[in-house]
GURO-218959 format. One line per 4 residues: their letters; for each residue x, y, z of C-alpha. Coordinates in steps of 0.02 Angstrom, whole numbers, always signed. Layout:
N
A) X/Y/Z | ...
END
This chain:
787
XXXX) +1840/+443/-1233 | +1901/+272/-1176 | +2085/+225/-1150 | +2078/+119/-1308
XXXX) +2020/+261/-1421 | +2077/+434/-1472 | +2250/+513/-1469 | +2276/+504/-1280
XXXX) +2271/+693/-1282 | +2114/+776/-1214 | +2080/+960/-1245 | +2005/+1061/-1103
XXXX) +1867/+1190/-1127 | +1838/+1257/-950 | +1697/+1371/-1006 | +1598/+1225/-1081
XXXX) +1616/+1075/-967 | +1606/+1042/-780 | +1751/+919/-779 | +1855/+1031/-892
XXXX) +1824/+1177/-774 | +1871/+1076/-621 | +2033/+1011/-701 | +2088/+1184/-760
XXXX) +2044/+1261/-592 | +2146/+1130/-500 | +2293/+1154/-619 | +2287/+1344/-595
XXXX) +2251/+1377/-780 | +2096/+1477/-733 | +2039/+1560/-572 | +1872/+1548/-481
XXXX) +1822/+1722/-539 | +1843/+1668/-722 | +2014/+1743/-752 | +2101/+1652/-895
XXXX) +1942/+1573/-963 | +1914/+1575/-1153 | +1729/+1606/-1184 | +1688/+1640/-1369
XXXX) +1500/+1595/-1363 | +1357/+1718/-1337 | +1190/+1691/-1249 | +1112/+1618/-1408
XXXX) +1246/+1484/-1427 | +1332/+1575/-1573 | +1515/+1614/-1597 | +1570/+1792/-1551
XXXX) +1700/+1904/-1635 | +1837/+1807/-1544 | +1808/+1677/-1681 | +1793/+1792/-1832
XXXX) +1784/+1651/-1962 | +1623/+1585/-1890 | +1554/+1736/-1797 | +1363/+1730/-1784
XXXX) +1352/+1545/-1824 | +1273/+1425/-1699 | +1404/+1308/-1629 | +1311/+1152/-1690
XXXX) +1278/+1223/-1863 | +1461/+1274/-1883 | +1530/+1096/-1873 | +1528/+1071/-2061
XXXX) +1615/+1237/-2099 | +1747/+1207/-1964 | +1792/+1037/-2038 | +1798/+1113/-2212
XXXX) +1919/+1248/-2152 | +2031/+1120/-2066 | +2032/+1014/-2224 | +2084/+1162/-2332
XXXX) +2226/+1202/-2212 | +2278/+1018/-2215 | +2247/+1005/-2026 | +2104/+878/-2028
XXXX) +2170/+715/-1954 | +2006/+617/-1951 | +1827/+649/-2005 | +1696/+534/-1931
XXXX) +1544/+520/-1819 | +1546/+458/-1640 | +1377/+403/-1569 | +1362/+439/-1382
XXXX) +1240/+502/-1251 | +1211/+689/-1255 | +1101/+802/-1147 | +941/+868/-1226
XXXX) +810/+991/-1168 | +670/+890/-1087 | +540/+1006/-1161 | +598/+1032/-1341
XXXX) +715/+881/-1363 | +849/+999/-1435 | +1035/+978/-1391 | +1098/+1078/-1242
XXXX) +1263/+1170/-1225 | +1361/+1181/-1063 | +1417/+1361/-1046 | +1496/+1452/-900
XXXX) +1421/+1621/-860 | +1458/+1752/-724 | +1354/+1703/-572 | +1329/+1739/-387
XXXX) +1377/+1604/-264 | +1351/+1564/-80 | +1507/+1496/+4 | +1481/+1314/+48
XXXX) +1651/+1231/+33 | +1719/+1317/+188 | +1564/+1261/+288 | +1572/+1075/+247
XXXX) +1620/+1020/+423 | +1476/+1120/+500 | +1355/+1048/+373 | +1408/+870/+413
XXXX) +1396/+903/+601 | +1220/+972/+583 | +1167/+827/+472 | +1224/+707/+608
XXXX) +1096/+787/+726 | +949/+739/+614 | +848/+577/+599 | +808/+512/+424
XXXX) +696/+371/+362 | +771/+272/+281 | +936/+305/+369 | +1049/+255/+223
XXXX) +999/+412/+127 | +1066/+520/+268 | +1219/+414/+306 | +1272/+377/+128
XXXX) +1195/+481/-8 | +1172/+648/+83 | +1330/+631/+187 | +1434/+596/+31
XXXX) +1356/+746/-55 | +1401/+860/+91 | +1581/+799/+97 | +1602/+856/-84
XXXX) +1487/+1007/-74 | +1537/+1151/-185 | +1496/+1335/-178 | +1312/+1358/-221
XXXX) +1265/+1460/-375 | +1107/+1554/-325 | +1084/+1670/-474 | +981/+1640/-631
XXXX) +975/+1742/-791 | +786/+1757/-806 | +659/+1895/-799 | +533/+1819/-679
XXXX) +591/+1773/-506 | +641/+1851/-343 | +768/+1990/-383 | +936/+1970/-298
XXXX) +943/+2123/-182 | +1120/+2177/-231 | +1156/+2352/-295 | +1331/+2368/-371
XXXX) +1444/+2493/-454 | +1490/+2470/-636 | +1659/+2393/-587 | +1580/+2282/-451
XXXX) +1700/+2354/-322 | +1558/+2424/-219 | +1413/+2308/-171 | +1263/+2353/-62
XXXX) +1148/+2215/-1 | +973/+2276/+44 | +906/+2189/+200 | +723/+2242/+205
XXXX) +582/+2326/+110 | +595/+2475/+229 | +778/+2499/+186 | +740/+2493/+0
XXXX) +596/+2617/+21 | +718/+2736/+105 | +825/+2740/-52 | +675/+2738/-171
XXXX) +581/+2877/-84 | +416/+2785/-111 | +312/+2642/-43 | +352/+2473/-121
XXXX) +213/+2344/-125 | +284/+2225/-256 | +464/+2165/-260 | +468/+2098/-438
XXXX) +605/+2174/-543 | +496/+2287/-650 | +445/+2378/-491 | +619/+2401/-417
XXXX) +750/+2396/-556 | +734/+2584/-582 | +793/+2618/-404 | +972/+2680/-390
XXXX) +1077/+2701/-234 | +1210/+2838/-215 | +1387/+2769/-201 | +1479/+2794/-37
XXXX) +1644/+2781/-131 | +1615/+2911/-265 | +1570/+2785/-400 | +1410/+2868/-454
XXXX) +1244/+2777/-436 | +1234/+2593/-394 | +1113/+2486/-495 | +1034/+2318/-456
XXXX) +1117/+2165/-533 | +1019/+2085/-677 | +1002/+1912/-601 | +860/+1837/-499
XXXX) +871/+1704/-364 | +875/+1519/-401 | +703/+1459/-343 | +790/+1333/-229
XXXX) +857/+1479/-129 | +676/+1527/-92 | +631/+1346/-52 | +777/+1334/+67
XXXX) +720/+1497/+148 | +546/+1428/+179 | +563/+1413/+370 | +603/+1599/+383
XXXX) +514/+1675/+234 | +347/+1593/+274 | +350/+1677/+446 | +417/+1845/+381
XXXX) +560/+1821/+503 | +644/+1923/+577 | +523/+2068/+547 | +374/+1985/+631
XXXX) +325/+1819/+712 | +498/+1803/+790 | +436/+1711/+944 | +326/+1594/+842
XXXX) +470/+1555/+725 | +593/+1518/+864 | +467/+1399/+945 | +447/+1300/+785
XXXX) +627/+1297/+724 | +698/+1173/+687 | +543/+1089/+612 | +494/+925/+695
XXXX) +460/+837/+530 | +473/+860/+342 | +456/+742/+193 | +504/+750/+10
XXXX) +568/+642/-132 | +737/+560/-151 | +784/+685/-286 | +782/+822/-154
XXXX) +943/+753/-78 | +1032/+880/-188 | +883/+1000/-190 | +772/+1053/-47
XXXX) +856/+950/+90 | +1023/+1024/+39 | +969/+1205/+24 | +877/+1196/+190
XXXX) +1034/+1128/+273 | +1151/+1257/+194 | +1045/+1407/+242 | +1005/+1338/+415
XXXX) +1190/+1309/+447 | +1243/+1481/+383 | +1107/+1577/+476 | +1086/+1480/+639
XXXX) +1220/+1346/+639 | +1087/+1214/+668 | +990/+1093/+557 | +821/+1162/+499
XXXX) +730/+997/+534 | +736/+857/+662 | +651/+712/+571 | +637/+677/+385
XXXX) +550/+544/+279 | +626/+518/+107 | +502/+460/-25 | +555/+362/-177
XXXX) +514/+409/-356 | +346/+365/-435 | +372/+303/-612 | +255/+244/-748
XXXX) +207/+59/-752 | +342/+27/-883 | +477/+95/-766 | +501/+255/-865
XXXX) +482/+432/-799 | +302/+492/-807 | +286/+608/-955 | +143/+722/-1008
XXXX) +209/+712/-1184 | +216/+521/-1188 | +55/+502/-1086 | +124/+343/-1008
XXXX) +21/+353/-849 | -164/+355/-805 | -248/+522/-774 | -236/+549/-584
XXXX) -405/+635/-577 | -488/+488/-663 | -402/+364/-547 | -464/+461/-395
XXXX) -640/+475/-465 | -643/+288/-506 | -569/+218/-345 | -564/+364/-221
XXXX) -419/+462/-148 | -407/+341/-1 | -365/+196/-116 | -227/+294/-200
XXXX) -156/+346/-30 | -155/+169/+40 | -82/+96/-121 | +64/+217/-113
XXXX) +89/+210/+75 | +90/+20/+67 | +233/+21/-59 | +421/+44/-55
XXXX) +400/+225/-107 | +390/+276/+78 | +564/+206/+107 | +650/+292/-40
XXXX) +619/+151/-165 | +548/+163/-339 | +361/+134/-366 | +302/+83/-539
XXXX) +126/+152/-527 | -6/+29/-587 | -190/+68/-585 | -226/-115/-547
XXXX) -137/-92/-380 | -260/+45/-331 | -406/-64/-386 | -341/-209/-281
XXXX) -340/-97/-126 | -526/-69/-149 | -560/-253/-185 | -446/-334/-56
XXXX) -446/-206/+86 | -588/-80/+80 | -732/-194/+30 | -697/-330/+161
XXXX) -668/-195/+293 | -828/-103/+248 | -926/-267/+242 | -866/-307/+419
XXXX) -927/-135/+475 | -1093/-159/+385 | -1111/-332/+462 | -1088/-254/+636
XXXX) -1224/-126/+600 | -1345/-258/+535 | -1316/-378/+677 | -1328/-240/+809
XXXX) -1502/-201/+741 | -1546/-386/+753 | -1481/-389/+933 | -1585/-236/+979
XXXX) -1740/-315/+902 | -1718/-475/+1003 | -1640/-411/+1164 | -1602/-230/+1212
XXXX) -1512/-74/+1152 | -1335/-114/+1096 | -1209/-27/+1209 | -1038/-104/+1177
XXXX) -944/-157/+1333 | -753/-175/+1318 | -744/-249/+1494 | -858/-390/+1435
XXXX) -740/-424/+1291 | -587/-422/+1402 | -668/-549/+1520 | -727/-662/+1377
XXXX) -676/-845/+1384 | -695/-864/+1196 | -526/-897/+1114 | -562/-792/+960
XXXX) -619/-644/+1066 | -460/-657/+1168 | -356/-669/+1009 | -431/-520/+915
XXXX) -429/-413/+1073 | -246/-456/+1107 | -202/-428/+923 | -287/-258/+926
XXXX) -186/-196/+1074 | -27/-268/+1000 | -70/-173/+840 | -97/-10/+936
XXXX) +70/-33/+1025 | +157/-67/+859 | +75/+80/+768 | +120/+204/+906
XXXX) +299/+140/+914 | +327/+140/+726 | +238/+306/+696 | +350/+387/+826
XXXX) +497/+317/+729 | +422/+383/+563 | +426/+207/+488 | +269/+215/+381
XXXX) +331/+68/+278 | +303/-49/+426 | +141/+29/+490 | +28/+14/+337
XXXX) +70/-169/+296 | +34/-215/+477 | -134/-122/+473 | -182/-211/+311
XXXX) -130/-379/+385 | -237/-346/+539 | -388/-305/+432 | -363/-471/+344
XXXX) -362/-561/+513 | -518/-466/+565 | -621/-497/+408 | -560/-667/+350
XXXX) -539/-749/+520 | -627/-665/+665 | -788/-612/+577 | -792/-766/+467
XXXX) -774/-886/+616 | -897/-791/+728 | -1040/-745/+611 | -1163/-870/+682
XXXX) -1116/-822/+859 | -1147/-638/+822 | -1315/-685/+748 | -1367/-762/+912
XXXX) -1344/-948/+878 | -1258/-967/+1049 | -1379/-853/+1141 | -1398/-666/+1161
XXXX) -1260/-650/+1291 | -1131/-727/+1172 | -1199/-620/+1030 | -1176/-463/+1136
XXXX) -997/-510/+1184 | -944/-548/+1005 | -1029/-391/+937 | -943/-288/+1072
XXXX) -777/-364/+1021 | -807/-322/+838 | -861/-144/+884 | -709/-115/+994
XXXX) -590/-179/+860 | -671/-81/+717 | -670/+79/+820 | -486/+66/+865
XXXX) -424/+9/+695 | -524/+151/+614 | -433/+277/+724 | -264/+196/+683
XXXX) -303/+202/+497 | -367/+382/+496 | -198/+461/+447 | -184/+338/+302
XXXX) -362/+339/+233 | -448/+495/+302 | -613/+486/+209 | -676/+308/+235
XXXX) -621/+314/+417 | -722/+473/+442 | -874/+388/+365 | -860/+234/+476
XXXX) -814/+329/+634 | -959/+452/+616 | -1079/+305/+640 | -979/+203/+766
XXXX) -958/+354/+881 | -1147/+359/+910 | -1132/+206/+1022 | -1005/+290/+1138
XXXX) -1066/+375/+1296 | -1037/+562/+1321 | -866/+599/+1395 | -785/+445/+1318
XXXX) -603/+487/+1269 | -632/+423/+1093 | -790/+525/+1064 | -760/+679/+957
XXXX) -832/+776/+812 | -712/+692/+692 | -600/+539/+690 | -457/+658/+654
XXXX) -480/+738/+825 | -454/+570/+912 | -280/+524/+971 | -220/+346/+943
XXXX) -258/+265/+1112 | -132/+191/+1232 | -119/+1/+1217 | -176/-109/+1360
XXXX) -18/-209/+1389 | -109/-332/+1502 | -227/-376/+1359 | -83/-428/+1246
XXXX) -78/-618/+1255 | +64/-701/+1159 | +0/-876/+1203 | -172/-854/+1126
XXXX) -95/-765/+976 | +21/-913/+948 | -123/-1036/+969 | -227/-951/+834
XXXX) -77/-939/+718 | -54/-1126/+738 | -237/-1156/+699 | -224/-1044/+546
XXXX) -70/-1139/+484 | -167/-1304/+496 | -314/-1229/+400 | -198/-1163/+264
XXXX) -117/-1335/+246 | -289/-1413/+229 | -345/-1284/+101 | -194/-1328/-5
XXXX) -246/-1512/-2 | -419/-1464/-63 | -349/-1352/-200 | -233/-1490/-257
XXXX) -379/-1611/-271 | -490/-1474/-345 | -623/-1509/-214 | -715/-1352/-157
XXXX) -761/-1311/+23 | -944/-1351/-10 | -901/-1536/-14 | -887/-1604/+164
XXXX) -742/-1722/+197 | -747/-1877/+306 | -597/-1840/+415 | -436/-1744/+441
XXXX) -284/-1803/+537 | -161/-1678/+613 | +13/-1738/+657 | +140/-1643/+761
XXXX) +262/-1703/+895 | +249/-1540/+993 | +127/-1565/+1137 | +97/-1378/+1159
XXXX) +55/-1363/+973 | -71/-1505/+984 | -149/-1431/+1141 | -174/-1263/+1054
XXXX) -249/-1342/+899 | -367/-1454/+999 | -433/-1302/+1092 | -479/-1224/+923
XXXX) -536/-1386/+840 | -713/-1327/+802 | -646/-1185/+694 | -540/-1308/+594
XXXX) -693/-1417/+566 | -795/-1268/+507 | -662/-1189/+396 | -613/-1351/+309
XXXX) -788/-1427/+316 | -729/-1592/+389 | -839/-1706/+493 | -703/-1772/+607
XXXX) -529/-1713/+662 | -401/-1837/+730 | -233/-1802/+812 | -72/-1904/+801
XXXX) +102/-1868/+866 | +196/-1995/+760 | +225/-1962/+576 | +364/-2025/+464
XXXX) +378/-1911/+313 | +482/-1935/+157 | +524/-1790/+42 | +544/-1801/-146
XXXX) +604/-1668/-266 | +548/-1628/-443 | +638/-1508/-559 | +546/-1357/-626
XXXX) +581/-1400/-808 | +495/-1245/-877 | +608/-1126/-780 | +769/-1227/-793
XXXX) +762/-1280/-975 | +868/-1137/-1043 | +985/-1131/-893 | +1031/-1314/-887
XXXX) +1025/-1356/-1072 | +1111/-1522/-1107 | +1143/-1549/-921 | +956/-1563/-887
XXXX) +950/-1755/-885 | +1101/-1771/-771 | +1032/-1642/-649 | +860/-1725/-654
XXXX) +933/-1895/-610 | +1038/-1819/-471 | +888/-1729/-395 | +787/-1890/-400
XXXX) +925/-1977/-301 | +949/-1840/-170 | +952/-1909/+7 | +823/-1860/+139
XXXX) +951/-1754/+237 | +996/-1661/+76 | +812/-1624/+38 | +779/-1568/+217
XXXX) +930/-1452/+207 | +866/-1380/+41 | +696/-1347/+121 | +778/-1252/+264
XXXX) +909/-1154/+166 | +820/-1138/-2 | +980/-1179/-98 | +1076/-1332/-156
XXXX) +1212/-1367/-285 | +1180/-1515/-402 | +1301/-1568/-539 | +1387/-1399/-526
XXXX) +1225/-1301/-544 | +1158/-1197/-399 | +971/-1225/-380 | +861/-1119/-267
XXXX) +684/-1061/-235 | +559/-1141/-354 | +693/-1231/-456 | +651/-1387/-357
XXXX) +471/-1423/-305 | +463/-1527/-146 | +321/-1647/-108 | +287/-1745/+51
XXXX) +232/-1923/+70 | +188/-2017/+227 | +274/-2183/+242 | +156/-2329/+210
XXXX) +18/-2211/+152 | -47/-2290/-7 | -232/-2248/+1 | -268/-2142/-156
XXXX) -412/-2053/-65 | -293/-1977/+62 | -197/-1817/+28 | -53/-1758/+138
XXXX) +22/-1586/+156 | +138/-1509/+283 | +283/-1400/+332 | +440/-1439/+429
XXXX) +339/-1468/+590 | +159/-1512/+548 | +76/-1634/+429 | -108/-1648/+390
XXXX) -201/-1789/+302 | -371/-1758/+223 | -481/-1906/+182 | -570/-1876/+16
XXXX) -665/-2042/+20 | -843/-2010/-41 | -1001/-2082/+37 | -1187/-2052/+18
XXXX) -1207/-1945/+174 | -1066/-1827/+124 | -1142/-1807/-49 | -1309/-1759/+28
XXXX) -1223/-1630/+139 | -1132/-1558/-13 | -1297/-1542/-107 | -1374/-1461/+46
XXXX) -1236/-1331/+53 | -1262/-1296/-133 | -1448/-1269/-101 | -1408/-1149/+42
XXXX) -1285/-1054/-68 | -1415/-1032/-206 | -1549/-974/-82 | -1432/-849/+2
XXXX) -1381/-777/-166 | -1564/-760/-213 | -1600/-667/-51 | -1454/-551/-88
XXXX) -1514/-519/-267 | -1688/-482/-197 | -1605/-352/-84 | -1677/-426/+75
XXXX) -1616/-371/+246 | -1576/-502/+377 | -1733/-464/+480 | -1857/-437/+337
XXXX) -2019/-534/+376 | -2026/-660/+234 | -2056/-846/+210 | -1958/-956/+92
XXXX) -2026/-1108/-1 | -1942/-1239/-109 | -1988/-1384/-219 | -1883/-1504/-321
XXXX) -1933/-1538/-502 | -1843/-1697/-557 | -1762/-1697/-729 | -1754/-1840/-852
XXXX) -1584/-1896/-786 | -1630/-1872/-604 | -1563/-1992/-473 | -1667/-1912/-337
XXXX) -1518/-1849/-238 | -1581/-1669/-227 | -1750/-1722/-158 | -1664/-1844/-40
XXXX) -1551/-1703/+22 | -1700/-1586/+48 | -1784/-1722/+152 | -1640/-1802/+248
XXXX) -1538/-1643/+275 | -1680/-1520/+306 | -1618/-1480/+482 | -1441/-1454/+415
XXXX) -1508/-1336/+281 | -1610/-1237/+408 | -1458/-1226/+523 | -1350/-1155/+384
XXXX) -1486/-1036/+325 | -1531/-987/+503 | -1713/-980/+448 | -1846/-1097/+381
XXXX) -1860/-1165/+204 | -2035/-1239/+187 | -2100/-1365/+62 | -2193/-1274/-77
XXXX) -2332/-1402/-68 | -2379/-1324/+100 | -2421/-1155/+23 | -2606/-1113/+46
XXXX) -2630/-989/-97 | -2650/-827/+1 | -2461/-789/+9 | -2398/-628/-75
XXXX) -2254/-674/-191 | -2096/-565/-186 | -1981/-667/-298 | -1967/-840/-375
XXXX) -1818/-921/-459 | -1767/-1092/-520 | -1592/-1167/-506 | -1505/-1315/-582
XXXX) -1428/-1414/-439 | -1375/-1589/-492 | -1418/-1726/-617 | -1539/-1616/-715
XXXX) -1642/-1582/-557 | -1718/-1409/-540 | -1747/-1321/-374 | -1885/-1189/-373
XXXX) -1873/-1065/-230 | -2010/-938/-189 | -1999/-793/-68 | -2163/-725/+0
XXXX) -2217/-594/+125 | -2232/-675/+296 | -2415/-715/+331 | -2523/-832/+434
XXXX) -2522/-1019/+410 | -2696/-1091/+436 | -2741/-1256/+517 | -2875/-1320/+395
XXXX) -2968/-1432/+519 | -2972/-1296/+653 | -3035/-1169/+525 | -3178/-1284/+471
XXXX) -3226/-1312/+652 | -3219/-1124/+688 | -3330/-1078/+539 | -3441/-1231/+555
XXXX) -3394/-1289/+378 | -3454/-1126/+300 | -3338/-1095/+148 | -3387/-911/+137
XXXX) -3351/-881/+321 | -3185/-974/+309 | -3135/-870/+157 | -3181/-710/+250
XXXX) -3076/-761/+401 | -2928/-805/+293 | -2938/-639/+201 | -2954/-540/+363
XXX) -2803/-624/+444 | -2696/-614/+287 | -2712/-425/+266
END
């Protein structure tokens, strides 16, 4: 009832409302034991004989008759319907009735100060749940009702006289057996309710109370009940109490966390746990509570079968649910973990296995050497090795602080660095393009990183880590501290603090920022990475920045596929702002034109300030985030083939001017891409002994560019393929064909690629001389050597 409605007089029904009960108790109208309380409703929700006119009627069904009676007696002031929220049973959707009943309570109010003191000794993640929500609950804690009027449950072990003046609390099974005169193996009520205890006060026989315990009393007793304390395991219990760590959902603030604390305080005057992680609530994708009846969530078993338990675990651990926030569960999120994390990670592991086989075939047995990695002069080796030890340091530190919400995102970020940067930029090196020694060093680096990150990830994704570790461990010598029967027996290693190198980490981050700026230029121009670009210019006034980027220049050239990289310190940039009309249309309305003109005329200092702060007020409207889209332009840069992009420190210019040589290189890369895809579809391994042949079949609209690329850029193609691609006209007819496909490349030209089993290539003139021009003898020699 609001202050604007009703009669300003509120009736109080202390037996049927929590607030009513509290008000009447405070005013002294009723007492805690129920004295003075009017209670004319039975267990079925029907009126008792105290209301003779409606006795036996359900309180909801009697509304109509009550109003009729009041009307007849001329006492009905108003007859209407008020729509408001009302509690319903979550199973049957029927209205509920608040009703006070005689219950058993544990005193809590007089122990509030002790509860608060014990709570202050605990460590919670996140801390605000302890300091705000739980603390506030304890300051207002009320006596705890522990009895329930049910049949099934743990019987309350109280035997009482009929007037409740004599109460005996049974403290053990042995004590109860003494009164029962028999062995008791089951404590459920139908096995013990017949037991009676003689009164010590002459009140006849004492009988057990009807109620059973609230199940939360049993949950709160878990630390003791699970050990059968104090009857056995006393020493074991005392060693493990309080528990080092527990975890449960946010809703347990008033449930398990509370009952644990109350019983621990009453029994031992200490908190029952030291560290606690509070999980948030998992809701359906629409933000509603998951409901079996509504079926508003995917079947968990099907999700696990489709994507694996590891994917579900990482999806949830990499969300706000591990810091007491809500998670709207979406199956797409689990799928993305497999696609964006597991597959790249597994492919990096598979790449290591494949390339270690290649190394062993060309050199010697692969025995990874971390000392070799640590001494490497290669910048990317230094970076990934330093990043790995920084990751180990971070994981240990954050795990010890129970901050899972920082650990998993960092692990995922590291896997992205490993797969999308280190492996990507070192593939050719691992394949031996820089020699076997460099291949060994880079493979050792990849092995060391995969081994350590697998151990760090084991608590998060136990199954895939066990799979990867069970193979990686075979390369470790006996006695190695990380060699065990299972990854879950391996402790997270200590970080090598000397290996952590902030300078090389910063240098690579700077290189990555330049690459990302360049990628944006390509995306803006819709020019893919297969098309080589003439040049790129990097501009930054910071000498240290330029030094770092120059040291990593070759990686920039490879990642952005640019022929030449130039460096300049001077760059005069002008910013311009454009309104996001789609987003601001409804907000600005008729002011849109005035705001648009004002944004167009913003000064350079104002635009720079908006970029830094992310907020600006224009014509009385506060604009932020994507409301204004900023673009950069270099002063005096009018060449339409140049594209500029940058941040507040660095600018890059990409030259998109086309020429014949760049077009040939682009076609060559397209040819390589088609051949590599064909090899993959044919399920070839890297070291399978095959030969590849190609021929160009010109189309009607052909300009000859594909054939020209095959001829002029043959060395470039072979370099990218890392194997030969022979002219099909050189085939001698004895080759065994594995696969043949044709591809459209450009201008209606068709490229036909054949893969054959590797065989001999005969020198025709030498064969004729050997067989003295005898065709039969030459054919016999060819057949013999080809088998």
